[in-house]
TORLO-603407 format. One record per residue (C-alpha): residue number from 1; residue in one letter; y, z, x; chain. Coordinates in Angstrom, 2 decimals, always signed. Example, Ala and Ser with C-alpha at 12.3 -4.5 7.8 and 13.67 -1.06 7.14 Angstrom:
<pts>
PT,i,aa,y,z,x,ch
PT,1,A,-4.50,+7.80,+12.30,A;
PT,2,S,-1.06,+7.14,+13.67,A;
</pts>
This chain:
<pts>
PT,i,aa,y,z,x,ch
PT,1,M,+182.38,+119.04,+122.01,A;
PT,2,K,+183.05,+115.74,+120.21,A;
PT,3,L,+183.94,+113.09,+122.58,A;
PT,4,E,+186.19,+110.14,+121.54,A;
PT,5,S,+185.05,+106.55,+121.44,A;
PT,6,R,+188.32,+104.76,+120.32,A;
PT,7,W,+189.37,+104.18,+124.03,A;
PT,8,L,+186.24,+102.03,+124.38,A;
PT,9,V,+187.14,+99.91,+121.39,A;
PT,10,C,+190.60,+99.28,+122.70,A;
PT,11,G,+189.37,+98.56,+126.17,A;
PT,12,M,+187.06,+95.98,+124.74,A;
PT,13,C,+189.99,+94.60,+122.59,A;
PT,14,S,+191.97,+93.97,+125.66,A;
PT,15,A,+188.98,+92.27,+127.34,A;
PT,16,L,+188.41,+90.26,+124.23,A;
PT,17,A,+192.08,+89.40,+124.00,A;
PT,18,L,+192.08,+88.57,+127.71,A;
PT,19,A,+189.33,+85.92,+127.22,A;
PT,20,F,+191.54,+83.69,+125.04,A;
PT,21,V,+193.81,+81.92,+127.49,A;
PT,22,P,+196.41,+79.12,+126.50,A;
PT,23,M,+195.55,+75.56,+126.83,A;
PT,24,V,+197.96,+73.93,+129.32,A;
PT,25,A,+199.03,+70.55,+130.05,A;
PT,26,S,+197.31,+68.39,+132.89,A;
PT,27,A,+197.53,+64.94,+134.36,A;
PT,28,Q,+200.14,+63.74,+132.03,A;
PT,29,M,+198.30,+66.32,+129.91,A;
PT,30,G,+196.31,+64.07,+127.72,A;
PT,31,G,+192.98,+63.38,+129.79,A;
PT,32,Q,+193.33,+59.60,+129.41,A;
PT,33,Q,+192.62,+57.55,+132.42,A;
PT,34,C,+195.11,+55.20,+134.02,A;
PT,35,S,+197.23,+55.26,+130.59,A;
PT,36,D,+200.37,+54.87,+132.67,A;
PT,37,I,+198.95,+51.60,+134.13,A;
PT,38,Q,+198.14,+50.43,+130.62,A;
PT,39,M,+201.61,+51.12,+129.25,A;
PT,40,L,+203.22,+49.16,+132.16,A;
PT,41,Q,+200.91,+46.30,+132.92,A;
PT,42,H,+198.48,+46.06,+129.94,A;
PT,43,K,+195.52,+46.84,+132.13,A;
PT,44,C,+193.46,+49.71,+133.31,A;
PT,45,G,+192.25,+51.17,+136.65,A;
PT,46,E,+194.05,+52.13,+139.66,A;
PT,47,Q,+191.74,+50.09,+142.11,A;
PT,48,Q,+191.12,+46.84,+140.17,A;
PT,49,T,+189.56,+43.76,+141.90,A;
PT,50,K,+191.62,+40.49,+141.38,A;
PT,51,K,+189.09,+39.14,+138.86,A;
PT,52,A,+189.63,+42.34,+136.82,A;
PT,53,D,+193.31,+41.90,+137.16,A;
PT,54,K,+193.24,+38.48,+135.87,A;
PT,55,K,+191.05,+39.49,+132.82,A;
PT,56,A,+193.35,+42.28,+132.10,A;
PT,57,D,+196.45,+40.04,+132.28,A;
PT,58,K,+195.17,+38.07,+129.47,A;
PT,59,K,+195.25,+41.00,+127.27,A;
PT,60,A,+198.51,+40.64,+125.20,A;
PT,61,E,+198.77,+44.15,+124.12,A;
PT,62,P,+196.95,+47.40,+124.92,A;
PT,63,E,+194.88,+49.06,+122.11,A;
PT,64,N,+196.99,+50.46,+119.49,A;
PT,65,K,+195.58,+54.10,+119.06,A;
PT,66,Y,+197.98,+54.80,+116.02,A;
PT,67,P,+197.61,+51.96,+113.60,A;
PT,68,N,+198.72,+53.91,+110.53,A;
PT,69,A,+201.68,+55.57,+112.30,A;
PT,70,T,+204.97,+56.02,+110.17,A;
PT,71,R,+206.97,+55.81,+113.34,A;
PT,72,K,+208.33,+52.37,+114.05,A;
PT,73,Q,+207.56,+51.43,+117.63,A;
PT,74,P,+210.45,+50.03,+119.80,A;
PT,75,S,+210.19,+46.29,+120.31,A;
PT,76,N,+211.28,+46.28,+124.02,A;
PT,77,T,+208.54,+48.19,+125.97,A;
PT,78,G,+208.53,+46.12,+129.03,A;
PT,79,V,+209.85,+46.50,+132.53,A;
PT,80,S,+210.59,+43.91,+135.21,A;
PT,81,A,+208.00,+43.47,+137.79,A;
PT,82,K,+209.98,+45.18,+140.64,A;
PT,83,E,+210.85,+48.23,+138.63,A;
PT,84,G,+207.43,+48.45,+137.05,A;
PT,85,K,+205.83,+48.51,+140.47,A;
PT,86,T,+207.94,+51.52,+141.57,A;
PT,87,L,+207.44,+53.24,+138.22,A;
PT,88,N,+203.70,+52.80,+138.27,A;
PT,89,E,+203.31,+54.12,+141.71,A;
PT,90,G,+205.73,+57.11,+140.77,A;
PT,91,L,+203.60,+57.96,+137.66,A;
PT,92,Q,+200.33,+57.68,+139.72,A;
PT,93,A,+201.91,+60.03,+142.16,A;
PT,94,A,+202.89,+62.40,+139.41,A;
PT,95,N,+199.27,+62.34,+138.06,A;
PT,96,S,+197.76,+63.07,+141.48,A;
PT,97,G,+200.06,+65.93,+142.38,A;
PT,98,D,+202.04,+64.08,+144.98,A;
PT,99,S,+205.34,+65.52,+143.90,A;
PT,100,A,+207.34,+64.20,+146.87,A;
PT,101,T,+206.42,+60.52,+146.10,A;
PT,102,A,+206.97,+61.01,+142.27,A;
PT,103,L,+210.44,+62.33,+142.89,A;
PT,104,K,+211.37,+59.50,+145.23,A;
PT,105,D,+210.10,+56.73,+142.91,A;
PT,106,L,+210.93,+58.24,+139.52,A;
PT,107,Q,+214.25,+60.14,+139.99,A;
PT,108,P,+216.25,+56.79,+140.53,A;
PT,109,I,+214.89,+55.30,+137.56,A;
PT,110,A,+215.42,+58.21,+135.35,A;
PT,111,D,+219.06,+58.60,+136.63,A;
PT,112,S,+220.03,+54.75,+136.68,A;
PT,113,S,+217.77,+52.37,+135.05,A;
PT,114,S,+219.33,+50.20,+132.27,A;
PT,115,N,+215.77,+49.99,+130.87,A;
PT,116,A,+215.45,+52.88,+128.18,A;
PT,117,Y,+211.61,+52.48,+128.34,A;
PT,118,A,+211.37,+52.73,+131.85,A;
PT,119,K,+213.76,+55.73,+131.91,A;
PT,120,S,+211.65,+57.43,+129.41,A;
PT,121,L,+208.55,+56.99,+131.21,A;
PT,122,A,+209.96,+58.15,+134.50,A;
PT,123,M,+211.24,+61.38,+132.85,A;
PT,124,L,+207.77,+61.96,+131.56,A;
PT,125,G,+206.48,+61.76,+135.15,A;
PT,126,L,+209.25,+64.13,+136.41,A;
PT,127,A,+208.51,+66.46,+133.57,A;
PT,128,Q,+204.83,+66.67,+134.89,A;
PT,129,V,+206.19,+67.24,+138.44,A;
PT,130,K,+208.48,+70.13,+137.22,A;
PT,131,Y,+205.26,+71.68,+135.18,A;
PT,132,R,+203.24,+71.54,+138.17,A;
PT,133,G,+205.89,+73.23,+140.17,A;
PT,134,G,+205.95,+76.09,+137.61,A;
PT,135,D,+209.07,+75.05,+135.99,A;
PT,136,T,+207.87,+75.11,+132.43,A;
PT,137,K,+211.18,+75.18,+130.60,A;
PT,138,G,+212.57,+72.46,+132.91,A;
PT,139,A,+209.55,+70.39,+132.12,A;
PT,140,I,+209.96,+70.88,+128.23,A;
PT,141,A,+213.71,+69.83,+128.58,A;
PT,142,L,+212.72,+66.64,+130.41,A;
PT,143,Q,+209.82,+65.85,+128.03,A;
PT,144,K,+211.95,+66.43,+125.10,A;
PT,145,Q,+214.69,+64.04,+126.41,A;
PT,146,A,+212.06,+61.43,+127.13,A;
PT,147,L,+210.86,+61.73,+123.41,A;
PT,148,D,+214.29,+61.90,+121.86,A;
PT,149,A,+215.40,+58.75,+123.50,A;
PT,150,N,+213.02,+57.09,+120.98,A;
PT,151,A,+212.23,+54.14,+123.70,A;
PT,152,L,+208.65,+54.79,+124.18,A;
PT,153,D,+205.71,+52.96,+122.67,A;
PT,154,N,+203.50,+54.87,+120.08,A;
PT,155,N,+200.57,+55.48,+122.47,A;
PT,156,S,+203.04,+57.08,+125.13,A;
PT,157,Y,+205.13,+58.86,+122.44,A;
PT,158,F,+202.19,+60.62,+120.45,A;
PT,159,Q,+200.54,+61.60,+123.79,A;
PT,160,G,+204.06,+62.83,+124.85,A;
PT,161,L,+204.30,+65.01,+121.72,A;
PT,162,E,+201.03,+66.55,+122.32,A;
PT,163,T,+201.92,+67.23,+125.89,A;
PT,164,L,+205.24,+68.92,+124.73,A;
PT,165,A,+203.38,+71.09,+122.34,A;
PT,166,Q,+200.96,+72.16,+125.16,A;
PT,167,M,+203.82,+72.86,+127.33,A;
PT,168,Y,+205.46,+75.00,+124.61,A;
PT,169,I,+202.20,+76.97,+124.36,A;
PT,170,A,+202.19,+77.61,+127.87,A;
PT,171,D,+205.72,+78.92,+127.61,A;
PT,172,E,+204.81,+81.14,+124.70,A;
PT,173,D,+206.90,+79.39,+122.29,A;
PT,174,Y,+204.51,+79.02,+119.71,A;
PT,175,S,+206.85,+78.20,+116.74,A;
PT,176,N,+208.16,+75.06,+118.56,A;
PT,177,A,+204.71,+74.18,+119.65,A;
PT,178,L,+203.46,+74.14,+115.89,A;
PT,179,A,+206.63,+72.32,+114.88,A;
PT,180,T,+205.85,+69.61,+117.49,A;
PT,181,L,+202.25,+69.33,+116.43,A;
PT,182,D,+203.31,+69.08,+112.66,A;
PT,183,T,+205.52,+66.10,+113.75,A;
PT,184,W,+202.53,+64.62,+115.58,A;
PT,185,S,+200.54,+64.90,+112.40,A;
PT,186,K,+203.12,+63.62,+110.05,A;
PT,187,E,+204.24,+60.62,+112.19,A;
PT,188,S,+200.87,+59.54,+113.76,A;
PT,189,G,+198.94,+58.59,+110.63,A;
PT,190,A,+195.93,+59.95,+112.76,A;
PT,191,Q,+193.75,+63.04,+112.95,A;
PT,192,S,+192.75,+64.73,+116.14,A;
PT,193,A,+190.45,+67.75,+116.93,A;
PT,194,D,+192.69,+68.43,+120.03,A;
PT,195,I,+195.73,+68.53,+117.83,A;
PT,196,D,+194.18,+70.81,+115.33,A;
PT,197,A,+192.69,+73.03,+118.12,A;
PT,198,L,+196.22,+73.49,+119.55,A;
PT,199,K,+197.45,+74.35,+116.17,A;
PT,200,G,+194.69,+77.09,+116.00,A;
PT,201,N,+195.68,+78.21,+119.45,A;
PT,202,A,+199.55,+78.72,+118.31,A;
PT,203,Y,+198.71,+80.13,+114.85,A;
PT,204,Y,+196.47,+82.81,+116.85,A;
PT,205,R,+199.18,+83.67,+119.14,A;
PT,206,L,+201.60,+84.07,+116.11,A;
PT,207,Q,+199.05,+86.40,+114.56,A;
PT,208,K,+198.58,+84.04,+111.79,A;
PT,209,Y,+194.84,+84.52,+111.67,A;
PT,210,P,+193.77,+82.63,+108.50,A;
PT,211,E,+195.72,+79.65,+109.49,A;
PT,212,A,+194.28,+79.84,+113.05,A;
PT,213,V,+190.63,+79.79,+111.55,A;
PT,214,A,+191.41,+76.82,+109.19,A;
PT,215,A,+192.83,+74.95,+112.01,A;
PT,216,I,+189.89,+75.32,+114.27,A;
PT,217,Q,+187.44,+74.77,+111.64,A;
PT,218,K,+189.16,+71.56,+110.90,A;
PT,219,A,+189.01,+70.69,+114.69,A;
PT,220,K,+185.40,+71.31,+114.85,A;
PT,221,S,+184.86,+68.99,+111.79,A;
PT,222,L,+186.75,+66.31,+113.79,A;
PT,223,S,+184.66,+66.57,+116.91,A;
PT,224,D,+180.95,+66.08,+117.74,A;
PT,225,K,+181.59,+68.13,+121.06,A;
PT,226,P,+183.61,+71.30,+119.98,A;
PT,227,Q,+184.97,+73.25,+122.97,A;
PT,228,P,+183.90,+76.81,+123.53,A;
PT,229,S,+187.56,+77.85,+123.58,A;
PT,230,W,+187.90,+76.70,+119.90,A;
PT,231,D,+185.01,+79.33,+119.09,A;
PT,232,Q,+186.83,+81.97,+121.02,A;
PT,233,I,+189.99,+81.57,+119.04,A;
PT,234,E,+188.14,+81.52,+115.74,A;
PT,235,M,+186.14,+84.59,+116.93,A;
PT,236,A,+189.30,+86.45,+118.03,A;
PT,237,S,+191.03,+85.72,+114.68,A;
PT,238,Y,+188.10,+87.24,+112.74,A;
PT,239,F,+188.09,+90.19,+114.99,A;
PT,240,A,+191.80,+90.76,+114.39,A;
PT,241,M,+191.47,+90.50,+110.60,A;
PT,242,D,+188.38,+93.01,+110.90,A;
PT,243,K,+186.02,+90.41,+109.79,A;
PT,244,Y,+183.33,+91.52,+112.18,A;
PT,245,D,+180.40,+89.85,+110.54,A;
PT,246,D,+181.97,+86.31,+110.64,A;
PT,247,A,+183.12,+87.20,+114.21,A;
PT,248,A,+179.47,+88.26,+115.17,A;
PT,249,K,+178.02,+85.17,+113.85,A;
PT,250,L,+180.01,+82.88,+116.15,A;
PT,251,A,+179.69,+85.10,+118.97,A;
PT,252,E,+175.89,+85.41,+118.82,A;
PT,253,A,+175.62,+81.72,+118.43,A;
PT,254,A,+177.84,+81.17,+121.59,A;
PT,255,L,+176.01,+83.66,+123.59,A;
PT,256,A,+172.53,+82.07,+122.66,A;
PT,257,K,+173.65,+78.90,+124.20,A;
PT,258,D,+175.19,+80.74,+127.18,A;
PT,259,P,+173.25,+83.95,+127.57,A;
PT,260,N,+174.76,+84.75,+131.08,A;
PT,261,N,+178.31,+84.47,+130.32,A;
PT,262,S,+179.81,+88.00,+130.93,A;
PT,263,T,+183.03,+87.27,+128.95,A;
PT,264,L,+181.10,+86.31,+125.87,A;
PT,265,L,+178.84,+89.26,+126.16,A;
PT,266,Q,+181.69,+91.63,+126.27,A;
PT,267,N,+183.15,+89.94,+123.28,A;
PT,268,V,+179.91,+90.52,+121.20,A;
PT,269,I,+179.60,+93.96,+122.29,A;
PT,270,A,+183.16,+94.66,+121.26,A;
PT,271,I,+182.40,+93.21,+117.88,A;
PT,272,Y,+179.59,+95.49,+117.38,A;
PT,273,I,+181.37,+98.51,+118.34,A;
PT,274,N,+184.05,+97.63,+115.82,A;
PT,275,A,+181.53,+97.12,+113.24,A;
PT,276,H,+179.97,+100.45,+114.18,A;
PT,277,Q,+176.82,+98.78,+115.17,A;
PT,278,N,+176.53,+100.90,+118.28,A;
PT,279,Q,+172.65,+100.39,+118.74,A;
PT,280,K,+173.15,+96.48,+118.95,A;
PT,281,A,+176.34,+97.09,+121.17,A;
PT,282,L,+174.03,+99.36,+123.47,A;
PT,283,A,+171.05,+96.72,+123.58,A;
PT,284,L,+173.45,+94.08,+124.84,A;
PT,285,L,+174.91,+96.60,+127.37,A;
PT,286,E,+171.48,+97.47,+128.55,A;
PT,287,R,+170.82,+93.76,+129.02,A;
PT,288,A,+173.95,+93.45,+130.88,A;
PT,289,R,+173.07,+96.38,+133.04,A;
PT,290,A,+169.74,+95.12,+133.86,A;
PT,291,N,+171.00,+91.60,+134.76,A;
PT,292,G,+173.75,+93.09,+137.05,A;
PT,293,Q,+176.64,+92.08,+134.76,A;
PT,294,I,+178.31,+95.44,+134.68,A;
PT,295,K,+180.05,+95.40,+137.92,A;
PT,296,D,+182.90,+97.87,+137.47,A;
PT,297,E,+183.37,+101.64,+137.07,A;
PT,298,A,+184.68,+101.30,+133.56,A;
PT,299,G,+181.61,+99.29,+132.38,A;
PT,300,Y,+179.44,+102.29,+133.44,A;
PT,301,M,+181.74,+105.08,+131.96,A;
PT,302,N,+182.12,+103.16,+128.78,A;
PT,303,M,+178.33,+102.79,+128.33,A;
PT,304,A,+177.55,+106.57,+129.23,A;
PT,305,K,+180.30,+107.56,+126.63,A;
PT,306,M,+178.65,+105.41,+124.05,A;
PT,307,Y,+175.31,+107.13,+124.48,A;
PT,308,D,+176.93,+110.55,+124.29,A;
PT,309,N,+178.65,+109.66,+120.97,A;
PT,310,L,+175.35,+108.54,+119.60,A;
PT,311,G,+173.73,+111.75,+120.81,A;
PT,312,Q,+176.31,+113.82,+119.12,A;
PT,313,S,+175.84,+112.04,+115.78,A;
PT,314,S,+172.01,+112.39,+115.99,A;
PT,315,D,+169.60,+115.10,+115.09,A;
PT,316,N,+168.05,+114.90,+118.75,A;
PT,317,P,+171.03,+114.51,+121.09,A;
PT,318,K,+169.11,+115.02,+124.27,A;
PT,319,T,+167.58,+111.50,+124.39,A;
PT,320,N,+170.88,+109.56,+124.23,A;
PT,321,A,+172.75,+112.18,+126.38,A;
PT,322,M,+170.12,+111.82,+129.24,A;
PT,323,K,+170.44,+108.16,+128.87,A;
PT,324,A,+174.30,+108.61,+129.70,A;
PT,325,V,+173.32,+110.67,+132.72,A;
PT,326,G,+170.98,+107.92,+133.82,A;
PT,327,V,+173.80,+105.22,+133.54,A;
PT,328,L,+176.14,+107.39,+135.32,A;
PT,329,K,+173.97,+108.28,+138.18,A;
PT,330,E,+172.96,+104.69,+138.67,A;
PT,331,G,+176.65,+103.83,+138.86,A;
PT,332,M,+177.28,+106.53,+141.51,A;
PT,333,S,+174.29,+105.36,+143.40,A;
PT,334,K,+175.70,+102.02,+143.60,A;
PT,335,G,+178.96,+102.97,+144.78,A;
PT,336,I,+180.50,+101.60,+141.53,A;
PT,337,V,+181.26,+104.91,+139.84,A;
PT,338,Q,+183.45,+106.90,+142.19,A;
PT,339,P,+183.21,+110.60,+142.57,A;
PT,340,G,+186.19,+112.45,+141.12,A;
PT,341,F,+187.43,+114.16,+137.93,A;
PT,342,D,+186.65,+111.55,+135.24,A;
PT,343,S,+182.99,+110.80,+136.43,A;
PT,344,Y,+181.99,+114.47,+137.11,A;
PT,345,K,+183.50,+115.57,+133.79,A;
PT,346,L,+181.73,+112.80,+131.97,A;
PT,347,L,+178.57,+113.75,+133.66,A;
PT,348,G,+178.91,+117.45,+132.80,A;
PT,349,D,+179.72,+116.52,+129.08,A;
PT,350,S,+176.44,+114.48,+129.03,A;
PT,351,Y,+174.29,+117.24,+130.58,A;
PT,352,A,+175.93,+119.76,+128.06,A;
PT,353,I,+175.12,+117.48,+125.23,A;
PT,354,A,+171.49,+117.31,+126.39,A;
PT,355,G,+171.42,+121.08,+126.68,A;
PT,356,D,+170.96,+121.08,+130.31,A;
PT,357,Y,+173.57,+123.86,+131.28,A;
PT,358,K,+172.58,+124.22,+134.87,A;
PT,359,N,+173.29,+120.57,+135.69,A;
PT,360,A,+176.47,+120.76,+133.42,A;
PT,361,V,+177.57,+123.57,+135.45,A;
PT,362,D,+177.22,+121.85,+138.68,A;
PT,363,A,+178.86,+118.71,+137.36,A;
PT,364,Y,+181.97,+120.66,+136.00,A;
PT,365,G,+182.11,+122.46,+139.28,A;
PT,366,K,+182.67,+119.11,+141.13,A;
PT,367,A,+185.34,+118.12,+138.66,A;
PT,368,S,+187.24,+121.42,+138.92,A;
PT,369,P,+189.22,+120.84,+141.96,A;
PT,370,D,+190.80,+117.70,+140.60,A;
PT,371,A,+191.41,+119.39,+137.19,A;
PT,372,K,+195.10,+119.47,+135.95,A;
PT,373,T,+194.16,+121.90,+133.23,A;
PT,374,G,+191.66,+124.77,+132.86,A;
PT,375,E,+189.40,+122.89,+130.43,A;
PT,376,V,+186.43,+121.96,+132.78,A;
PT,377,D,+186.41,+125.68,+134.18,A;
PT,378,F,+186.31,+126.94,+130.48,A;
PT,379,L,+183.40,+124.68,+129.69,A;
PT,380,R,+181.83,+125.63,+133.12,A;
PT,381,G,+182.29,+129.37,+132.04,A;
PT,382,Q,+180.64,+128.72,+128.75,A;
PT,383,M,+177.68,+127.26,+130.39,A;
PT,384,L,+177.37,+129.99,+132.94,A;
PT,385,E,+177.48,+132.81,+130.31,A;
PT,386,N,+174.93,+130.92,+128.35,A;
PT,387,L,+172.79,+131.07,+131.61,A;
PT,388,D,+173.43,+134.85,+131.93,A;
PT,389,R,+175.36,+134.17,+135.08,A;
PT,390,H,+178.06,+136.44,+134.03,A;
PT,391,K,+180.05,+137.14,+137.25,A;
PT,392,E,+180.19,+133.42,+137.81,A;
PT,393,A,+181.19,+133.08,+134.28,A;
PT,394,K,+183.92,+135.65,+134.53,A;
PT,395,D,+185.41,+133.88,+137.65,A;
PT,396,A,+185.30,+130.43,+135.97,A;
PT,397,L,+186.90,+131.68,+132.83,A;
PT,398,T,+189.38,+133.72,+134.64,A;
PT,399,Q,+190.27,+130.47,+136.64,A;
PT,400,A,+190.47,+128.43,+133.37,A;
PT,401,I,+192.88,+131.04,+131.70,A;
PT,402,A,+195.13,+130.99,+134.88,A;
PT,403,K,+195.40,+127.25,+135.05,A;
PT,404,G,+195.81,+126.80,+131.24,A;
PT,405,G,+196.85,+123.51,+129.66,A;
PT,406,F,+193.96,+123.36,+127.13,A;
PT,407,K,+193.67,+124.09,+123.30,A;
PT,408,R,+190.73,+126.76,+123.19,A;
PT,409,I,+192.44,+129.61,+125.14,A;
PT,410,G,+191.31,+132.19,+122.44,A;
PT,411,A,+187.58,+130.83,+123.00,A;
PT,412,A,+188.06,+131.37,+126.64,A;
PT,413,Y,+189.14,+134.97,+126.31,A;
PT,414,L,+186.33,+135.61,+123.82,A;
PT,415,T,+183.85,+134.29,+126.39,A;
PT,416,L,+185.44,+136.24,+129.01,A;
PT,417,G,+185.09,+139.45,+127.01,A;
PT,418,N,+181.40,+138.69,+126.60,A;
PT,419,A,+181.04,+138.29,+130.39,A;
PT,420,E,+182.90,+141.40,+131.00,A;
PT,421,L,+180.85,+143.54,+128.56,A;
PT,422,A,+177.67,+142.03,+130.11,A;
PT,423,L,+178.96,+143.27,+133.53,A;
PT,424,K,+179.50,+146.70,+131.94,A;
PT,425,Q,+183.39,+146.37,+132.36,A;
PT,426,K,+184.17,+147.74,+128.75,A;
PT,427,S,+187.98,+148.20,+129.42,A;
PT,428,A,+188.38,+144.79,+130.81,A;
PT,429,A,+186.31,+143.32,+127.79,A;
PT,430,I,+188.41,+145.14,+125.24,A;
PT,431,A,+191.56,+143.49,+127.10,A;
PT,432,A,+190.02,+140.11,+126.79,A;
PT,433,Y,+188.99,+140.53,+123.16,A;
PT,434,K,+192.48,+141.74,+122.32,A;
PT,435,H,+193.82,+138.35,+123.73,A;
PT,436,A,+191.15,+136.45,+121.82,A;
PT,437,E,+192.29,+138.27,+118.56,A;
PT,438,Q,+195.60,+136.52,+118.82,A;
PT,439,D,+194.02,+133.08,+118.47,A;
PT,440,P,+193.44,+132.11,+114.70,A;
PT,441,E,+190.09,+130.29,+115.97,A;
PT,442,T,+188.68,+133.44,+117.42,A;
PT,443,R,+190.40,+136.23,+115.57,A;
PT,444,A,+187.43,+137.33,+113.36,A;
PT,445,D,+185.13,+137.26,+116.11,A;
PT,446,A,+187.26,+139.28,+118.43,A;
PT,447,R,+188.10,+141.95,+115.57,A;
PT,448,R,+184.47,+142.38,+114.81,A;
PT,449,T,+183.46,+142.99,+118.40,A;
PT,450,L,+186.56,+145.27,+118.93,A;
PT,451,K,+185.31,+147.36,+115.85,A;
PT,452,Q,+181.95,+147.38,+117.29,A;
PT,453,L,+183.18,+148.80,+120.57,A;
PT,454,G,+185.17,+151.44,+118.51,A;
PT,455,H,+188.57,+150.03,+119.32,A;
PT,456,K,+190.83,+149.88,+116.20,A;
</pts>
């Protein structure tokens, strides 16, 4: 009775895959504080004192973040005081999530301003409003329009390209995201850990795993504070390439820094399972169980199946099989593992592997009412026959055969024949053995017994 473990690997892969979420745009999606005010007024801060304003006004130009850019910055990147005030208020509203004010201030500028720079900035703000409202495609269209006008200063333009790439990733358009990021790299003359991390994300989504690893490693080399999500992308890429040792090194290092992170824990477990290091996987599962980190039925069931699989592959199956029983009983006692066919069938399997046929019979009996095939009744009948409970075995096997739907019908008839013979029902036993004779699996045993009974 070999139990399958592949479902566990697939389940973990899903969990593992579900851990790597796309990076998305936010607050003009660059993380720069008051960059819109800098662009418009050459000063920083939403609440400046008059003294600070005067000092900021003395600055002729904001910091040029792209001194090596190949893109030529437009010469006219100023706006009138009146339009600048409205534009600035609208951009601040867009950044803070005040969509109504942002639309009121920015839409007229985007529609009617004669200043190309102001129009482009307004469109960037409106793109953010659309993005916050869930219209990612509309946001992309506006963002592209603002960039294609070629009216933005370099700081705004390259930040806008990064934002556009993030929008593409959010829209699952990874090819255009990469094209946009490549444009950033070629034209900016700069290097950025965030840009390379975005490339790694897009490459991973396109299943270009070696490229994803290279991009993430470059991002790490450019940053003294690598983000945990970068490790996750690199880890998932190694995982997808079956490079479990490399994935495990990353995962273990991350888990050491954040030992209570359930997602990381599940990722490491998945890696160990795929690397066929079941003992390491179970050690982590036991830690998670002790810490109360296994909170769903699937977690308990998965763990029990792992113990059963280990038991079946060992010389002493009872130890691990009884650990499976313990896991299931704990889950049931906590109300996490629900009573039903799947849980009772697995409990019966665990007892059977451990050689505890009496408890296996009880568990299979509880699974039987919800069984769609006769398999659990066949298993129950085998256990009962082994316990010399012949009448109960006969009833269970008769029920199994009537229900059908399982592969070992011949074995069911052969065991039924044994039960009938033990009950001194020779004619019924011969009839059962004749059915077993029709199955290649049980033909030889059935013919031998029939011959012993004097039936040719």
